[in-house]
C-alpha positions as CSV (number, residue, x, y, z in Angstrom):
1,M,59.8,55.1,105.0
2,N,56.6,56.9,106.0
3,R,55.3,57.6,102.5
4,V,52.3,59.7,103.6
5,H,54.4,62.1,105.7
6,D,57.3,62.2,103.2
7,V,55.0,63.2,100.3
8,S,53.1,65.8,102.4
9,A,56.4,67.3,103.5
10,A,57.6,67.5,99.9
11,F,54.5,69.4,98.9
12,D,55.1,71.8,101.7
13,L,58.7,72.4,100.6
14,I,57.5,73.0,97.0
15,I,54.8,75.5,98.1
16,D,57.3,77.3,100.3
17,E,59.7,77.7,97.4
18,L,57.0,78.8,95.0
19,N,56.0,81.4,97.6
20,N,59.6,82.7,97.7
21,V,59.8,82.8,93.9
22,V,56.5,84.7,93.6
23,D,57.5,87.2,96.2
24,A,60.9,87.7,94.5
25,T,59.2,88.2,91.1
26,N,56.7,90.7,92.5
27,S,59.5,92.6,94.2
28,S,61.5,92.6,91.0
29,G,58.5,93.8,89.0
30,A,57.9,96.6,91.5
31,Q,61.5,97.8,91.2
32,A,61.3,97.8,87.4
33,L,58.1,99.8,87.6
34,Q,59.7,102.4,89.9
35,A,62.6,102.7,87.6
36,G,60.3,103.3,84.7
37,H,61.0,100.0,82.9
38,Y,57.4,99.4,82.1
39,D,57.8,96.5,79.7
40,A,60.1,94.6,82.1
41,A,57.6,95.3,84.9
42,Q,54.7,93.9,82.8
43,D,56.7,90.8,82.0
44,K,57.4,90.2,85.7
45,I,53.7,90.6,86.5
46,V,52.8,88.0,83.9
47,V,55.4,85.6,85.3
48,A,54.2,86.2,88.9
49,Q,50.6,85.5,87.8
50,R,51.5,82.2,86.1
51,L,53.6,81.1,89.1
52,G,50.7,81.9,91.4
53,E,48.3,79.8,89.2
54,F,50.8,76.9,89.3
55,R,51.1,77.3,93.1
56,D,47.3,77.0,93.3
57,Q,47.4,73.8,91.2
58,V,50.0,72.4,93.7
59,R,47.7,73.2,96.6
60,E,44.9,71.4,94.8
61,L,47.2,68.4,94.5
62,V,47.9,68.6,98.2
63,E,44.1,68.4,98.9
64,K,43.8,65.4,96.6
65,W,46.7,63.7,98.3
66,K,45.1,64.2,101.7
67,K,41.9,62.7,100.5
68,F,43.7,59.8,98.8
69,S,45.8,59.1,101.9
70,L,42.6,59.0,104.1
71,E,40.8,56.7,101.6
72,T,43.7,54.3,100.9
73,P,43.7,51.1,103.1
74,R,45.8,51.7,106.1
75,Q,48.2,48.8,105.3
76,Q,49.2,50.5,102.0
77,V,50.3,53.8,103.5
78,E,51.1,52.6,107.0
79,S,53.9,54.4,108.8
80,T,57.0,52.7,109.9
81,E,56.4,53.9,113.4
82,P,57.1,51.1,115.9
83,R,54.4,48.6,116.5
84,A,53.9,46.7,119.8
85,S,55.6,43.7,118.3
86,R,58.8,45.7,117.6
87,K,61.7,45.5,119.9
88,V,63.6,48.5,121.2
89,V,67.3,48.3,121.6
90,N,68.7,49.2,125.1
91,D,65.2,50.0,126.3
92,S,65.1,51.6,129.8
93,P,62.3,52.8,132.1
94,K,63.3,56.3,131.4
95,G,63.3,55.9,127.7
96,V,65.8,57.5,125.2
97,E,66.5,61.2,125.0
98,V,66.2,62.6,121.5
99,E,66.6,66.0,119.8
100,L,65.2,67.7,116.7
101,E,66.8,70.6,114.9
102,M,65.4,72.0,111.7
103,K,65.5,75.5,110.2
104,G,66.4,77.2,113.5
105,I,63.9,75.2,115.5
106,Q,65.3,73.1,118.4
107,A,63.3,70.6,120.5
108,K,63.9,67.8,122.9
109,G,61.9,64.8,123.8
110,I,61.9,61.3,125.4
111,Y,60.8,58.3,123.4
112,R,59.8,55.0,125.0
113,K,57.9,52.1,123.5
114,G,55.9,54.2,121.0
115,N,55.0,57.0,123.3
116,F,56.7,60.4,123.0
117,L,57.1,63.1,125.5
118,L,57.9,66.6,124.1
119,L,59.8,68.5,126.8
120,K,59.1,71.9,128.2
121,G,61.4,74.5,126.8
122,S,61.3,73.1,123.2
123,Y,61.0,75.6,120.4
124,V,58.0,75.3,118.1
125,S,57.8,76.8,114.6
126,R,55.0,79.3,114.0
127,K,54.7,77.9,110.5
128,E,51.6,75.8,109.7
129,G,52.0,74.0,106.4
130,E,49.5,72.5,104.1
131,S,50.2,69.0,105.4
132,L,49.7,69.9,109.1
133,S,47.0,67.5,110.3
134,D,43.8,69.0,111.8
135,P,44.3,67.4,115.2
136,I,47.8,68.8,115.5
137,R,46.6,72.2,114.3
138,E,43.9,72.2,116.9
139,R,46.3,71.2,119.6
140,R,48.6,74.1,118.7
141,S,45.6,76.4,118.8
142,E,44.5,75.1,122.2
143,L,47.9,75.5,123.7
144,K,48.2,79.0,122.4
145,G,44.8,79.8,124.0
146,K,46.1,78.5,127.3
147,F,49.3,80.5,126.9
148,M,51.4,77.4,126.9
149,L,53.1,78.4,123.7
150,E,55.1,81.5,124.5
151,F,55.9,83.9,121.6
152,I,59.6,84.2,121.1
153,D,60.1,85.8,117.7
154,P,58.2,86.0,114.3
155,H,59.4,82.4,113.6
156,R,59.1,80.5,117.0
157,F,57.2,79.7,120.1
158,R,58.5,78.1,123.2
159,L,56.6,75.2,124.9
160,L,55.9,76.0,128.5
161,Q,54.9,72.5,129.6
162,D,55.6,68.9,128.7
163,E,53.3,67.4,126.1
164,V,52.6,63.7,125.4
165,F,52.2,62.5,121.8
166,S,51.3,59.1,120.3
167,S,54.3,58.9,118.0
168,P,57.6,60.7,117.1
169,S,56.0,61.8,113.9
170,A,53.1,63.5,115.7
171,A,55.5,65.3,118.0
172,G,57.7,66.3,115.0
173,M,54.7,67.6,113.1
174,F,53.7,69.7,116.1
175,V,57.2,71.1,116.4
176,V,58.0,72.0,112.7
177,G,54.4,72.7,111.5
178,Y,54.2,70.2,108.7
179,A,54.2,66.4,108.2
180,V,57.6,64.7,108.9
181,N,58.8,61.2,109.4
182,G,59.6,61.3,113.1
183,L,61.9,58.2,113.1
184,Q,64.2,60.1,110.7
185,T,63.8,63.6,112.1
186,W,64.4,62.9,115.8
187,K,68.1,62.2,116.6
188,M,69.4,60.4,119.7
189,S,71.0,62.9,122.0
190,T,73.9,60.6,122.9
191,T,75.0,59.5,119.4
192,G,73.3,61.9,116.9
193,S,71.9,58.9,115.0
194,S,68.3,58.8,113.9
195,L,65.6,57.3,116.2
196,K,65.0,54.8,113.5
197,Q,68.4,53.2,114.1
198,Y,67.4,52.8,117.8
199,I,64.4,50.6,116.8
200,T,64.8,47.1,115.3
201,P,62.1,44.7,113.9
């Protein structure tokens, strides 16, 4: 299991849910205020403030986790991405076709011996979570500047050219906007099983 990516992704999910709860609480407070229920509205405001403070604390933890993961010796937090010594089952010159589908985002790619080709036409989330690495964030920005990420709707872009990544996790992070374990996230097009099952020690 890729511990670094899994923890970072978990933080993103928590922050997203907290944002939803804060928004819902603020909306409920506004409705109570409009209805003249001032005591109830005040209670909602207090709850929303406390939730906001807790969310900020979680964000501070995210920053501490990022610092920790960078300072911790590589072998202690190392990903399970395939090394050169790993064997790939049924390897072929063309590689294996894989797919990713999460929260309305669909992408396709080709994996071969550690390299990953994200295919033109894949959808990319507009979301950029706390755990999105700076290099991936910069790459997204660069492609948007080159008009290679086409705006589709408020939630998605479409990739207009093939892009090569060093790992399935890097490609997955680029697609969904936060850290993921690529070996678990990408599924083989032919069987639907995870890419991890395609790779053996």
